[in-house]
N, C-alpha and C positions, 0 to 999 in steps of 0.2 A: 333102528334108525328111521326107517320110513314111517313107523307108527308115531314116533315123536314129532316128525315134521307134519304129519296129518293132524295131530292134536293141536299143534301150534297154529295151523291154518284155519281150523274150525273155530267158530265163535264160542266163547265160554258160555256155560249155562247161566241163564239169568241176565246176561248182558244184552242191552238193546241192539237190535240189528241196525246197521248203518244204512240209511236210505240211499238208493242208487240215484245219481244225478242224471237227468235226462240229457241225452246227447243232442245239443242244439247247434253244434258246429256246422252241420250240414245245412240247416235252415239259414244261419247267418251268411254262409258262403253263397247260398242261392239268392238271398235278398241283395247282397252286395253285387253279385253278378248282374242281377236285374237292373239295379240302379246304374251300373256302368253302361249297360246297353242303352237305357233310356237317355242317359247323358250324351252318349255318342250319336244317337239318332235325332235328338232334339234340334241341333243346329241345321241338320239337313232338312228336317220337316219344316222348320221356320223359313228356310231359304226357298223351299218349294212353294209354300203357301203365300208368303209375303213378297217374294221377288220374282221367281221364275214364272209362275202362273199369271200374275198381272202383266209381266213383260210380254209373254206369249199372246195374251189377249190384246195388248196394245198393238203389237206388230202383226197380228193376224190380218189376213186379207179381208176386207169388208168391214173391219171394225171401225166404229166412229172415232176411235183414238188413233187409228193408223195414219201415218203421214201420207199425203197425196203423192202419187207416182209422178205427176206432172205439175208440181207446185211452181208458181211463178217465182222468178228470181230477178235480181238486178233492178232495173228501172221499172219494170212491170209491177214487181212487189212493192216498190216504194210508192207508186201511185195508189195502189190498193190500200196500203196502210195510212197514207195521208187522207184519203177520202173517208176511211173509217173513223179517223180521229175527228175530223170536222163534222161528221154526222153525229157523233156522240156529243160533241160540244153544242151542236145546234139543239139537240134534245134537252140538254142540261139547261140551256138558256130559258126554257119554259118553266123551270122550277123556281120557287121562291127561296129555297134554302141555299146557303153557300155551297159551292161545288169546287172541285179541284181538277185542273187540267195539267197532266204531267207530260211534258214534251221532252223526250230523251234525245231527239234530233238537234233541237236548238238549246238543250240543257236549261230548261225552264220549268218551274212549278208555279202555276198561276191560280190564285184564288179568285173566283168569279161569283157574281150575284146577278142572275138574269142576263147573262152574257157579257156583263161589264167587269173588266178586270179591276179588282180592288187592291191586289198586291201581287207583284211579280218577284219571284225568288229565283236567283241564279244558282244553278246546281254546280258545285265545285268539283264533284266527282260522281261517276256513275259506274256501278258494277252489275252487270247482268248475269243472272244464273245460267248454268250450262244448258238448261232446258228451253231457254227462250228461243234460240234459233231453231230447235227441233219443233217447237209448238207452232212456230210461224209457218211450217210446212203443212199444217192441217187446215183444211178449208173451214172447219167449224170454228177454230180459234180466230182466224182472220175475220170471219163474219161477226164473231162475238165482240171484236174491238169496235164495231160500228154502233154498239149500244153502251150506255153508261154502266159502269160497274157499281155495285152496292157494297156497303161496308158490313163485313161480318163481325169483326172484333178489332179492338185496338188496346194496346197497353203502352204506358209511358211512365216516366219517373216523376212527373208532376201531376197534380190533381187537375181534372178537367175544368172545374169551376173553382177558382180560389175564393172560398168563403171563410171568413173569420168572424166568429160571434163574440161580441163584447157586451158585458153587463154594465149598464149605465149606473153611475152612483146615485144614491138616494137623494142627496142634497149637495149644496155647494161645499159644506164642511167636509163631507166624505170625498168629494172631488179634489179638494185641496190636499187632503191627506194622501190620497192615492197618487196624485200627480199624473203627468202625461205618460201614456203607455207606449212602449216601443213595439212596432210591428216587426215580426220576424221575417227576414227576407227569404225569398224562395231559393231553392237549391240552384247553384250557379250552372249546373250541367243538366242536359236533357237528352233522353233517348226515347225514340218513338217507333213502334212497330204497328203497321196498319195492314190487316188482312182483308182482302176484298174477294168477292166471288170470282169464279173462273180459275181458282187455284193459284192466285197471285198474292204475294206478300211484298209490301214496301217497307224497307228497313231504313229509316231516316236517322242519320248520325250527324252530329255537329262537327264542324271543322275545327272548333277550338279544342285545345288539349284538355281532356277531362281530369278532374282530381281523382285521387286514389279511392275515396269513398264512392265516387260516381262509377268507377270501374266495377266495384263489387255490386252495386245496384244494377249495372248493365248485365253482369253475369246472371244475377237472379232473374232479370227480365227475360233473358234469352232462354234460361232453363224453363221458365213458365211457358214460353212460346213453343219450345220443343215438346213439353208435356201435352199441350193442347193438340199439336200436330200428331203425336203418337196416339192419343186417344181417338182422334178422328180416323186415323188409319185402322186402329183396332175395331172401332165400331163398323167401319165399312167391310172389313173382313168377316166379322160375325154375321153381317147381313148378306154375305156372299156377293159383295160388290168390290169393284176395284178401289183400292185406297187412293185418296186424293194425292196428286203429285204437285206439291207446292213449288212454285217458281219464285225465287227471291230476287228482288231488284233492290240493290243498296244505293241510296242517294246521300250525298254529303253536301251540306249547306249550313249557313250560319244558324246559331242557336235561336236567335230571335225569329227567324223565318220558320223554323220547326215549331216553335211555340205558337206562332200565329196560325199555322195550318192545323195544329192539334186542337186548339181551342175554338177554331172557326167551324170545323166539321162536326155535324150532328149525325145521328143514325140515319136520318132521311136524306143525307147528302149523297151525291153521286160523284163519280170520277171518270174522266176520259184519259186515255193513255195512247201516246204516240210512240211506237217502237221503231 
C-alpha cells in the first residue's frame, strides 16, 4: 500500500517537471505595510513642515513676524493707521499713473490721478480676514501701511482692454451685402481679485445678483487664485522660507465701479489702504 502511494506521488518518467512558483506573498505584504506606514505618516509630516514650524517661527520671540508685546490699541492705534494712510496717498500723488485708495473706515474706494479723485466708489460691504487684526499688532506691518502697495497679480472675468478687430469691406458693394455688424455685449457680471504685496488680497464682488453662468466663472477664478497661492507656499517651503500668509479683504460694490477700478489700474499703479 505504501509503495503504491509513493509511486502515485512521484512524477512519471518522461513527464515534464512542474516549475515551482516563487513565494511572493511575503514581499507583497511588506510593500503593502510600507505603503500604509507612509500614508499614516504623510499628514503628520505635512502638518509639521507646513503648519507647525511656520507657526512656531512666527510666534517665536524676536521673530520679525511675531506680534508686539506692547502694540498700540484704541485711539493710539487709530491715529497711527490714519497717519500711515495719508502718507501713502501723499506719495501716490507724485505718480502719473492712476492709483487706488481703499478707505475701510469711511467705506470708500477712490480712484486718483496725481492726488485728484476722479471716481469715488461707495463700498456696500466689507469683510476682513481673520488675520487682519493680528497683523495690525506687528510694528512692521503698521509701518508698511505708510508706503504704497504694488500690484502683484490680478484676475477678472472681463478682459483688461476690450479690443475688437473688424475687417473693413473692400468696396461699397461688399459693405451693402454684409450690412451693419452687431457688437457682442460684454458679460453682465464681473468678479475681480487683486493681489498686492505685503501678503494682502482684495476680493471685489458686485452687489448685483450674478447669473448662473457667472457663478461657474467665479468658481473657476477662485480655483485659479487658490492654485497660485498654493504654488507660492510650496515654492517658499522648498526654499526653506515661511510660506506667505495671505490676508483676504472682501469688498462689495456696484459692478460699474469694479469695472472702472479694474480697467484703470495698470501694473505701475499703487494702492493705499486705511484699516
